[in-house]
C-alpha positions as CSV (number, residue, x, y, z in Angstrom):
1,M,0.0,0.0,0.0
2,K,1.2,3.5,-0.9
3,K,1.3,6.0,1.8
4,S,-0.6,9.1,0.6
5,A,0.0,12.6,1.9
6,I,-2.7,15.2,1.5
7,Y,-1.7,18.8,0.9
8,T,-4.3,21.6,1.2
9,R,-4.0,25.4,1.0
10,V,-6.1,28.6,0.8
11,S,-4.7,32.1,0.1
12,T,-6.4,34.3,2.7
13,S,-6.7,34.1,6.4
14,M,-10.4,35.0,6.1
15,Q,-11.1,31.7,4.2
16,A,-9.1,29.8,6.8
17,E,-11.1,31.1,9.7
18,V,-14.5,30.2,8.3
19,E,-16.1,27.1,9.8
20,Y,-15.7,24.1,7.5
21,N,-13.3,26.2,5.4
22,S,-11.9,25.4,2.0
23,C,-9.0,23.4,3.4
24,E,-11.4,21.0,5.1
25,A,-13.5,20.8,2.0
26,Q,-10.3,19.9,0.0
27,K,-9.4,17.2,2.5
28,D,-12.8,15.5,2.4
29,R,-12.7,15.4,-1.4
30,I,-9.2,13.9,-1.4
31,L,-10.1,11.3,1.3
32,S,-13.0,10.2,-0.9
33,Y,-10.6,9.7,-3.7
34,I,-8.2,7.6,-1.5
35,K,-11.0,5.4,-0.4
36,S,-11.9,4.7,-4.0
37,Q,-8.3,3.4,-4.7
38,E,-7.3,0.0,-3.6
39,D,-3.5,0.6,-3.4
40,L,-3.7,3.9,-1.3
41,E,-3.8,4.6,2.4
42,F,-4.0,7.9,4.2
43,F,-0.8,8.9,5.9
44,K,-1.0,12.6,6.9
45,E,-2.5,15.9,6.0
46,Y,-0.3,19.0,5.4
47,S,-2.3,22.2,5.5
48,D,-1.2,25.9,4.8
49,P,-4.3,28.1,5.5
50,G,-3.7,31.7,4.7
51,Y,-0.6,31.2,2.5
52,S,-0.2,32.3,-1.1
53,G,0.7,29.8,-3.8
54,G,3.1,32.3,-5.4
55,D,6.2,30.9,-3.6
56,L,7.3,27.9,-1.6
57,E,7.8,29.7,1.7
58,R,5.0,27.7,3.5
59,P,5.6,25.8,6.7
60,A,3.4,22.7,5.9
61,L,4.9,22.4,2.5
62,K,8.4,22.4,3.9
63,A,7.3,19.7,6.4
64,L,5.9,17.6,3.5
65,L,9.2,17.9,1.6
66,R,11.2,16.8,4.7
67,D,9.0,13.7,5.1
68,I,9.5,12.9,1.4
69,E,13.3,13.0,1.9
70,D,12.8,10.7,4.9
71,K,10.9,8.2,2.7
72,K,7.7,8.5,4.7
73,V,5.5,9.5,1.7
74,D,4.8,7.6,-1.6
75,E,2.3,9.8,-3.2
76,V,1.2,13.5,-2.8
77,L,-2.5,14.4,-3.5
78,T,-4.0,17.8,-3.9
79,Y,-7.5,19.1,-4.7
80,K,-6.3,21.1,-7.7
81,I,-2.8,21.7,-9.1
82,D,-3.0,25.4,-8.1
83,R,-3.3,24.3,-4.4
84,L,0.3,23.0,-4.7
85,T,1.6,26.1,-6.5
86,R,0.7,28.8,-9.0
87,S,4.2,29.2,-10.4
88,S,5.3,27.1,-13.4
89,R,8.9,27.3,-12.3
90,D,8.1,26.2,-8.7
91,F,5.9,23.4,-10.0
92,Y,8.7,22.0,-12.1
93,T,11.1,22.2,-9.2
94,L,8.6,20.3,-7.0
95,I,8.0,17.6,-9.7
96,E,11.7,17.1,-10.1
97,F,12.0,16.8,-6.3
98,F,9.2,14.2,-6.2
99,E,10.6,12.1,-9.1
100,K,14.1,12.2,-7.5
101,H,12.6,10.5,-4.4
102,G,10.2,8.2,-6.2
103,V,7.0,10.1,-5.2
104,S,4.1,10.5,-7.6
105,Y,1.7,13.4,-7.7
106,V,-2.0,13.4,-8.4
107,S,-4.6,16.2,-8.7
108,V,-7.8,14.5,-7.8
109,T,-10.3,16.8,-9.5
110,E,-8.4,17.5,-12.7
111,R,-7.9,13.7,-13.4
112,F,-4.2,13.6,-14.2
113,D,-1.0,12.4,-12.6
114,T,2.7,12.6,-13.4
115,V,3.1,9.0,-14.5
116,S,1.6,8.9,-18.0
117,P,2.6,11.3,-21.0
118,S,-1.0,12.5,-21.3
119,G,-1.1,13.3,-17.6
120,R,2.1,15.3,-17.9
121,L,0.7,17.2,-20.9
122,L,-2.6,18.1,-19.1
123,R,-0.6,19.0,-16.1
124,N,1.5,21.6,-18.0
125,I,-1.6,23.0,-19.7
126,M,-3.5,23.4,-16.4
127,L,-0.4,24.9,-14.7
128,T,-0.1,27.5,-17.5
129,F,-3.7,28.6,-16.9
130,A,-3.1,28.7,-13.2
131,Q,-0.2,31.0,-13.6
132,F,-2.1,33.1,-16.0
133,E,-5.0,33.5,-13.5
134,R,-2.5,34.4,-10.8
135,E,-0.9,37.1,-12.9
136,M,-4.3,38.5,-14.0
137,T,-5.4,38.6,-10.3
138,A,-2.2,40.5,-9.4
139,E,-2.8,43.0,-12.2
140,R,-6.4,43.6,-11.0
141,I,-5.3,44.1,-7.5
142,K,-2.6,46.6,-8.6
143,D,-5.1,48.6,-10.6
144,K,-7.5,48.7,-7.7
145,L,-4.8,49.9,-5.3
146,E,-3.8,52.6,-7.8
147,Q,-7.4,53.8,-8.1
148,K,-7.7,54.0,-4.3
149,A,-4.5,56.0,-4.1
150,I,-5.8,58.4,-6.8
151,K,-8.9,59.0,-4.7
152,G,-6.7,59.7,-1.6
153,L,-7.7,56.5,0.2
154,W,-5.4,54.5,2.4
155,N,-4.3,51.2,0.7
156,G,-4.5,49.0,3.7
157,G,-1.9,47.4,5.9
158,N,-0.8,48.6,9.3
159,P,-1.6,52.3,9.9
160,P,1.4,54.6,10.2
161,F,2.6,55.7,13.7
162,G,0.3,58.5,14.8
163,Y,-2.8,57.2,13.0
164,K,-5.4,54.5,13.7
165,K,-7.5,52.7,11.2
166,E,-11.3,52.7,11.4
167,H,-13.7,51.5,8.6
168,K,-10.7,51.3,6.2
169,K,-9.9,55.0,6.8
170,L,-7.0,56.7,8.7
171,L,-7.9,58.7,11.8
172,I,-5.5,60.7,14.0
173,D,-4.4,58.9,17.1
174,K,-4.3,62.0,19.4
175,K,-1.7,60.6,21.8
176,R,0.8,59.4,19.2
177,S,0.3,62.2,16.8
178,K,1.7,64.6,19.4
179,H,4.9,62.6,19.4
180,V,5.1,62.7,15.6
181,K,5.0,66.5,15.6
182,E,7.6,66.6,18.4
183,M,10.0,64.4,16.3
184,F,9.7,66.7,13.3
185,E,10.2,69.8,15.4
186,R,13.2,68.3,17.2
187,F,14.8,67.3,13.9
188,I,14.4,70.8,12.4
189,E,15.5,72.6,15.5
190,T,18.7,70.6,16.0
191,G,19.4,69.3,12.5
192,S,20.4,66.1,14.3
193,F,18.8,62.7,13.8
194,K,20.5,61.6,17.1
195,E,18.5,64.2,18.9
196,V,15.3,62.7,17.4
197,M,16.3,59.2,18.7
198,K,17.0,60.8,22.1
199,L,13.5,62.1,22.1
200,V,12.2,58.6,21.0
201,R,13.9,57.0,24.0
202,E,12.8,59.8,26.4
203,K,9.2,59.2,25.4
204,S,9.6,55.4,25.3
205,L,8.0,55.3,21.8
206,S,7.3,51.9,20.4
207,H,6.9,50.5,16.9
208,P,3.2,50.6,15.9
209,C,3.1,47.0,14.9
210,T,5.4,45.1,17.2
211,N,5.2,47.3,20.3
212,K,8.9,47.0,20.6
213,P,11.1,50.1,21.1
214,M,11.1,52.2,18.0
215,S,14.2,51.6,15.8
216,E,16.2,54.2,13.9
217,C,14.9,52.8,10.6
218,C,11.3,53.4,11.8
219,A,12.0,56.9,13.1
220,Y,13.8,57.8,9.8
221,H,10.8,56.5,7.8
222,I,8.4,58.7,9.9
223,L,10.5,61.8,9.0
224,R,10.3,61.0,5.3
225,N,6.7,59.8,5.1
226,P,4.3,62.2,3.3
227,V,1.3,60.6,4.9
228,Y,1.7,63.0,7.8
229,V,0.8,66.0,5.6
230,G,-2.4,64.3,4.3
231,K,-0.8,62.6,1.3
232,V,-0.7,59.0,0.1
233,R,2.1,57.4,-1.9
234,W,1.7,54.7,-4.4
235,N,4.3,53.4,-6.8
236,K,6.6,56.4,-6.1
237,I,3.8,58.8,-6.9
238,I,2.2,61.1,-4.2
239,Y,-1.5,61.8,-4.3
240,N,-3.6,64.1,-2.1
241,G,-5.2,62.0,0.7
242,V,-8.6,62.3,2.3
243,H,-7.2,61.8,5.9
244,E,-6.4,64.7,8.2
245,P,-2.7,65.8,8.3
246,I,-0.7,65.7,11.5
247,I,1.8,68.4,10.6
248,S,1.9,71.3,8.2
249,E,3.5,71.1,4.7
250,D,6.0,73.8,5.8
251,L,7.2,71.6,8.7
252,F,7.5,68.6,6.4
253,L,9.3,70.4,3.6
254,E,11.8,71.9,6.0
255,A,12.6,68.4,7.3
256,Q,13.1,67.1,3.8
257,G,15.7,69.8,3.2
258,L,17.9,68.2,5.9
259,T,19.2,65.3,3.9
260,K,22.2,63.2,5.0
261,E,24.5,65.1,2.6
262,R,23.4,68.5,4.0
263,L,22.8,67.6,7.6
264,K,24.3,70.2,9.9
265,K,23.7,71.8,13.2
266,K,20.8,74.3,12.9
267,R,19.4,76.6,15.5
268,V,15.8,77.8,15.1
269,Y,14.9,80.6,17.5
270,K,11.3,79.8,18.4
271,E,10.9,83.1,20.2
272,Y,11.4,85.2,17.0
273,L,8.8,84.8,14.3
274,L,10.4,87.5,12.1
275,S,14.0,86.3,12.5
276,R,16.3,87.4,9.6
277,L,13.3,89.3,8.0
278,V,13.6,92.7,9.6
279,K,15.9,95.3,8.0
280,C,16.8,98.7,9.3
281,A,15.6,101.5,7.0
282,V,18.1,104.0,8.5
283,C,21.4,102.3,7.9
284,G,20.3,99.3,5.7
285,S,21.6,96.8,8.2
286,A,19.8,93.6,9.2
287,M,18.2,93.5,12.6
288,T,19.3,90.6,14.8
289,N,17.6,88.8,17.6
290,T,18.4,89.8,21.2
291,F,16.8,89.8,24.6
292,T,17.2,91.2,28.1
293,N,16.2,89.9,31.5
294,K,14.3,92.2,33.8
295,K,12.5,91.4,37.1
296,K,12.3,87.6,36.4
297,R,11.0,88.2,32.9
298,R,12.7,88.0,29.5
299,Y,12.0,90.7,26.9
300,Y,12.7,90.0,23.2
301,Y,13.9,92.6,20.6
302,Y,15.0,93.0,17.1
303,K,18.2,95.1,17.3
304,C,20.1,96.9,14.5
305,I,23.2,94.9,13.9
306,K,25.2,98.1,13.4
307,V,24.3,99.2,16.9
308,V,25.5,95.7,18.2
309,K,28.8,96.1,16.5
310,E,29.6,99.8,16.8
311,G,27.6,101.0,19.8
312,S,24.3,102.8,20.4
313,S,25.3,106.0,18.6
314,A,25.9,104.1,15.3
315,C,22.2,104.1,14.3
316,S,19.1,106.1,15.5
317,L,16.7,103.1,15.3
318,K,18.4,100.9,17.9
319,E,15.8,98.2,18.6
320,V,12.1,97.3,18.4
321,N,10.1,95.1,20.7
322,A,9.7,91.7,19.1
323,E,6.3,90.6,20.5
324,K,4.7,93.9,19.6
325,I,5.9,94.1,16.0
326,E,5.1,90.4,15.4
327,S,1.5,90.8,16.6
328,F,1.3,94.2,14.7
329,V,2.2,92.6,11.4
330,F,0.0,89.5,11.8
331,E,-3.1,91.5,12.8
332,N,-2.9,93.8,9.9
333,L,-2.2,91.0,7.4
334,E,-5.3,89.2,8.8
335,R,-7.4,92.3,8.5
336,I,-6.3,92.9,4.9
337,S,-6.9,89.3,3.9
338,K,-10.6,89.8,4.7
339,D,-10.9,93.1,2.7
340,E,-11.4,92.1,-0.9
341,N,-12.4,95.6,-2.0
342,Y,-9.2,97.1,-0.6
343,I,-7.0,94.6,-2.4
344,E,-8.9,95.2,-5.7
345,S,-8.4,99.0,-5.3
346,L,-4.7,98.5,-4.7
347,V,-4.3,96.3,-7.8
348,F,-6.2,98.9,-9.8
349,K,-4.1,101.8,-8.6
350,T,-0.8,99.9,-9.1
351,L,-1.5,98.9,-12.6
352,R,-2.4,102.4,-13.7
353,T,-0.3,104.8,-11.6
354,S,2.8,103.0,-10.4
355,P,5.9,103.3,-12.6
356,Q,6.3,99.5,-12.1
357,G,2.9,98.9,-13.6
358,V,3.7,100.6,-17.0
359,G,3.1,98.1,-19.8
360,F,1.5,95.6,-17.5
361,E,-2.1,95.7,-18.5
362,L,-4.9,93.3,-17.5
363,S,-8.5,93.0,-18.3
364,G,-11.2,93.3,-15.7
365,P,-11.5,89.6,-15.1
366,S,-7.7,89.2,-15.0
367,E,-7.5,91.9,-12.4
368,K,-10.1,90.1,-10.4
369,S,-8.1,86.8,-10.7
370,Y,-4.9,88.7,-9.7
371,S,-6.6,90.1,-6.6
372,Q,-7.9,86.7,-5.7
373,K,-4.3,85.3,-5.8
374,I,-3.2,87.9,-3.3
375,I,-6.1,87.2,-1.0
376,H,-5.5,83.4,-1.3
377,V,-1.9,83.8,-0.1
378,L,-2.8,86.1,2.8
379,Q,-5.7,83.9,3.9
380,G,-3.5,80.8,3.7
381,Y,-0.9,82.5,5.8
382,V,-3.4,83.5,8.4
383,S,-5.0,80.1,8.6
384,D,-1.6,78.3,8.9
385,F,-0.4,80.8,11.4
386,K,-3.4,80.4,13.7
387,K,-3.4,76.6,13.9
388,G,0.4,76.0,13.8
389,S,2.9,75.5,16.6
390,Q,5.5,78.2,17.3
391,L,7.9,76.6,14.9
392,E,5.2,76.2,12.2
393,K,4.3,79.9,12.7
394,Q,7.9,80.8,12.0
395,L,8.1,78.6,8.9
396,V,4.9,79.9,7.4
397,T,5.9,83.5,8.1
398,K,9.2,83.0,6.3
399,R,7.4,81.5,3.4
400,T,5.0,84.4,3.1
401,I,7.0,87.5,4.2
402,E,10.1,88.3,2.2
403,K,11.4,91.2,4.4
404,I,10.3,94.0,6.6
405,I,12.0,97.4,6.3
406,L,11.6,99.3,9.5
407,S,12.2,102.9,10.6
408,K,10.8,105.0,13.5
409,E,8.4,106.6,11.1
410,S,7.3,103.8,8.8
411,M,7.2,100.1,8.2
412,E,7.3,98.4,4.8
413,V,6.3,94.7,4.5
414,I,7.2,92.8,1.3
415,V,5.1,89.7,0.8
416,T,6.0,86.9,-1.5
417,L,2.9,85.7,-3.4
418,Q,4.5,82.6,-4.7
419,D,3.5,79.6,-2.5
420,R,6.2,76.9,-2.7
421,R,3.4,74.3,-2.4
422,D,1.9,75.6,-5.7
423,L,4.6,77.0,-8.0
424,K,1.9,78.3,-10.4
425,L,0.1,80.3,-7.8
426,A,1.5,83.7,-8.7
427,E,3.9,82.9,-11.5
428,G,6.8,84.1,-9.5
429,L,5.3,87.5,-8.6
430,A,6.8,89.3,-5.6
431,N,4.7,92.2,-4.3
432,R,4.9,94.9,-1.8
433,L,1.6,95.1,0.0
434,G,2.3,98.5,1.5
435,K,4.1,101.1,3.4
436,A,2.4,103.0,6.2
437,A,3.3,105.4,9.0
438,H,2.9,104.3,12.6
439,N,4.0,105.8,15.8
440,A,7.1,104.5,17.5
441,R,9.1,105.6,20.5
442,E,12.8,104.7,20.9
443,G,12.4,102.2,18.1
444,A,9.5,100.3,19.6
445,V,5.9,100.0,18.4
446,N,3.6,102.4,20.2
447,P,1.8,100.3,22.9
448,D,-1.1,102.8,22.9
449,A,-1.8,102.2,19.2
450,P,-5.1,100.5,18.4
451,A,-5.1,96.7,17.8
452,C,-5.3,97.1,14.1
453,S,-3.6,100.4,13.3
454,P,-3.9,101.9,9.8
455,L,-0.9,100.0,8.4
456,F,-0.9,99.6,4.6
457,E,-3.9,102.0,4.2
458,T,-2.4,105.4,3.3
459,Q,0.7,104.8,1.3
460,E,1.4,103.4,-2.2
461,W,1.3,99.7,-2.9
462,R,3.6,98.5,-5.7
463,G,3.7,95.3,-7.7
464,Q,5.6,93.9,-10.6
465,R,6.3,90.7,-12.4
466,D,9.8,89.3,-11.9
467,S,11.4,86.1,-13.2
468,N,12.9,85.6,-9.7
469,P,10.2,84.7,-7.3
470,R,12.2,86.0,-4.3
471,S,13.3,89.3,-5.7
472,P,11.8,92.5,-4.2
473,A,9.5,94.6,-6.4
């Protein structure tokens, strides 16, 4: 009597968990075949529920091959040929192995074996169709995943650190998402990946799948994953996702700039939103960040660098209170972003009266579109500023404001209309939104001025096209 081994397999764990699943149905059908044969007896069942037939990395199949080597099996039976494998190459490898050890193979429902020439011919034909079906299935799955990515949907698998999965959608995990933001900010502040790993260890962060301590590879992947700005990536292409972002695009883009080749120590002064943007109108020098400690409180200033180097008599401007000028600029940009009529009047005046507007003519609808682009940038700035962390506020400010020229009598704010997230937004247009007088005493903004003083209202606004998106008008 020949000792017969039964091999069964299903591809998905869902099938394997169903009562009287496909593996059991295959076994019953094969046992019926064994009983109908006089020279066969059942030896053992080898089952791989939830394993693909695309390769040979299956525990039960490996156990079967070991028993064949030990001469414990005389014949292998499967329900269909594709239960053994769906790869022509793997099938020929297995058949060669069976023949080497004197073991025959039978597919009980397809009525062929490896003994007769007709059986081998039918075997090859059926295997070809099995491989074709597998490849077509893989192609359909690939197309489906691509369509999901185009629609911005998550393509399955374990959710990224900082998210949880509900109803096949990504939702923010409030506890872990805070750590994601901290990792990005630490990386940008220090420019050091070692500092990020130090934070990981301080917070005892774990891998989202294994719950083991987070590795360097996992942390590095987090810092490079666009899913955290509401994107999904498929086949090296990034699409807009439908899930809520954890960090802003400014924060993400800043982190991507710190590649291994350019990685260096970087200090970001969180206290100064206008750092490196303020210029002295009196002497033309930059205004650097400084502070003083008085009565257990720290006061922040922007100080003329000429005064720092040469003394207080070198320039009449000296310094300006940082907190007051920052709130002054933001409040007025917010107010202007809501005043569509005001922006339209500025555009109209500039294109017809300003020397920079000569030869730059637009139709009525074009002027309207031009005004909307300005409003779009200002409103985007206000929105990102309000919901961002201190570091994100600084990044969005640097993206929107090119420079501020300050004197005791006036302030000129130059705003860059090109948004680096949309290079076509303003076609490289850099504009000066205005120049206006405001009261100042010893270089500081007047604390008695109203919350929204008449900045940008009385003086000329100028705009021009320029091939360089960062050049002043």
